[in-house]
C-alpha positions in Angstrom: -8.7 5.4 -24.5 -6.0 2.8 -25.1 -2.7 2.6 -23.3 -1.0 3.1 -26.7 -2.9 6.4 -27.2 -1.9 7.5 -23.8 1.8 6.9 -24.6 2.0 9.4 -27.5 4.1 12.5 -27.6 1.5 14.9 -26.1 2.1 16.5 -22.8 -0.7 14.5 -21.2 0.5 11.3 -22.9 4.0 11.7 -21.5 2.6 11.9 -18.0 1.1 8.4 -18.2 3.8 6.7 -20.2 4.8 3.4 -18.7 8.0 3.7 -16.7 10.7 1.2 -15.8 11.2 3.0 -12.5 14.8 1.7 -12.3 17.8 3.6 -11.1 21.4 2.5 -11.6 23.4 3.2 -8.4 27.0 4.2 -8.5 28.0 0.8 -7.3 26.2 -0.8 -10.2 23.2 -2.1 -8.1 19.8 -1.6 -9.5 17.3 0.1 -7.1 13.7 0.8 -7.9 12.6 4.4 -7.7 10.3 3.3 -4.8 13.2 2.0 -2.8 15.1 5.3 -3.3 12.1 7.5 -2.3 10.7 5.3 0.5 13.3 2.9 2.0 12.1 0.6 4.7 12.8 2.2 8.1 10.7 0.3 10.6 8.4 -2.7 10.7 5.9 -3.8 13.3 5.1 -7.2 14.7 1.3 -6.8 14.5 -1.5 -5.8 12.2 -5.0 -4.3 12.9 -8.5 -4.6 11.6 -8.2 -1.4 9.6 -4.9 -2.3 8.1 -6.4 -5.7 7.0 -9.3 -3.9 5.5 -7.1 -1.5 3.5 -4.9 -4.3 2.3 -7.6 -6.8 1.3 -10.6 -4.7 0.6 -9.2 -1.5 -0.8 -5.8 -2.1 -2.3 -6.7 -5.3 -4.1 -9.6 -3.5 -5.8 -7.5 -0.5 -6.7 -4.6 -2.6 -8.0 -6.8 -4.5 -10.4 -8.5 -1.4 -11.8 -7.7 -0.6 -15.4 -6.7 3.0 -14.5 -4.3 2.0 -11.7 -1.1 1.2 -13.7 0.3 4.8 -13.9 0.2 4.9 -10.1 1.7 1.5 -9.3 5.3 2.9 -9.5 7.0 6.1 -8.5 7.1 8.9 -11.0 10.3 8.8 -13.0 10.6 12.4 -13.9 13.6 12.0 -16.2 12.0 9.2 -18.3 8.7 11.0 -18.5 10.3 14.3 -19.5 8.9 16.3 -16.6 12.0 17.6 -14.8 10.1 19.9 -12.6 7.9 17.2 -11.1 9.8 16.9 -7.8 10.0 20.7 -7.5 6.2 20.8 -7.5 5.5 17.5 -5.6 7.3 17.7 -2.3 5.9 14.4 -0.8 5.8 11.8 -3.6 3.9 8.6 -3.1 2.7 5.7 -5.3 0.4 2.7 -4.8 3.3 0.2 -5.2 4.9 1.7 -2.1 1.6 1.5 -0.2 1.3 -2.2 -1.2 4.8 -3.0 -0.1 4.3 -1.2 3.3 1.1 -3.1 3.9 2.7 -6.5 3.0 5.8 -5.7 5.1 3.9 -4.5 8.2 5.4 -1.0 7.9 2.2 0.8 9.0 1.1 1.0 12.6 -2.5 2.2 12.0 -4.9 2.0 9.1 -5.2 5.7 8.8 -1.5 5.9 7.9 -2.1 3.8 4.8 -5.2 5.8 3.9 -3.1 9.0 4.1 -0.6 7.6 1.6 -3.3 6.5 -0.8 -4.9 9.9 -0.8 -1.5 11.5 -1.2 -1.1 9.6 -4.5 -4.3 11.3 -5.8 -3.5 14.7 -4.4 -0.1 14.7 -6.0 -1.6 13.9 -9.3 -4.2 16.7 -9.0 -1.5 19.1 -7.9 0.9 18.5 -10.8 -1.5 17.8 -13.7 -4.3 19.8 -15.3 -8.0 18.7 -15.3 -7.9 18.2 -19.0 -5.0 15.7 -18.8 -5.7 12.0 -19.2 -3.8 11.1 -16.1 -5.9 13.6 -14.0 -9.1 11.8 -15.2 -7.7 8.4 -14.5 -6.8 9.5 -10.9 -10.3 10.9 -10.5 -11.9 7.6 -11.5 -9.6 5.6 -9.2 -10.4 8.0 -6.4 -14.1 7.4 -6.9 -13.5 3.6 -6.5 -11.5 4.3 -3.4 -14.1 6.5 -1.7 -16.8 3.9 -2.5 -14.8 1.2 -0.7 -14.3 3.6 2.3 -18.0 3.4 3.1 -17.2 0.0 4.8 -14.1 1.1 6.6 -14.2 0.0 10.2 -15.5 2.6 12.6 -12.7 2.1 15.1 -9.3 0.4 15.5 -9.3 -1.6 18.8 -6.2 -1.4 20.9 -6.2 -5.2 20.8 -3.8 -6.2 18.0 -3.0 -9.5 16.3 0.6 -10.6 16.1 1.6 -11.2 12.5 3.4 -14.5 13.4 0.4 -15.9 15.4 -0.2 -18.8 13.1 2.7 -21.2 12.6 5.2 -18.4 12.1 3.2 -17.0 9.1 1.5 -13.6 8.9 -2.1 -13.8 9.8 -3.2 -12.0 6.7 -6.9 -12.9 7.1 -7.4 -13.3 10.8 -8.8 -9.9 11.5 -11.4 -10.2 8.7 -13.2 -12.7 11.0 -15.9 -11.5 13.4 -14.4 -10.0 16.6 -15.6 -12.8 18.9 -14.0 -15.4 16.6 -10.7 -13.5 16.6 -10.8 -13.5 20.4 -11.4 -17.3 20.5 -8.6 -18.0 18.1 -6.2 -15.9 20.2 -7.3 -17.6 23.4 -6.8 -21.0 21.8 -3.3 -20.0 20.7 -2.4 -18.7 24.2 -3.8 -21.9 25.8 -1.7 -24.0 23.5 1.4 -22.0 24.3 0.8 -22.4 28.0 0.5 -26.2 27.6 3.8 -26.3 25.8 5.5 -24.3 28.6 4.0 -26.5 31.3 5.1 -29.6 29.4 8.6 -28.3 29.0 8.8 -27.5 32.7 7.7 -31.0 33.7 10.3 -32.6 31.4 13.0 -30.4 32.9 
């Protein structure tokens, strides 16, 4: 079914209509719906193997899926003509918020990100009916998600990698390396830092 067909005046169509997800604040500033619902409260200075997997192996696949677009932004109940949405859905979530939280290091563990992704699907199933187009789209996307979860790391080591490990830039791919290579890279970095400290001490 085309996106144009999904955007018709039927009840199901309204629920998958593309939304601007913008809100005009009283001061005149434009805030996204996602920023209103999920403001940044805390960030961490590390990432983990599971978080890396969710970001690079799950979210990238979901984001490119043809059925993902209705879930990339928060539901704009006014624009979609569903004023009761937030009375039914008490814990809204969208994949755009998950993507932002992964990129900004707002998650502490991989399972936290998975909980948010599953919440996107659960909210859709809660509010919509099985015969609705948006319900079917969420089901298809959930199937893709569960297929990727077969390779989800079995454990999340206590050892964490600092996001600024490499030249002040987030180590977005470091934990996708084999564990022994990760340890070697970290040891090399620590040795380099120790040499710099010793060199500075001698000059002083």
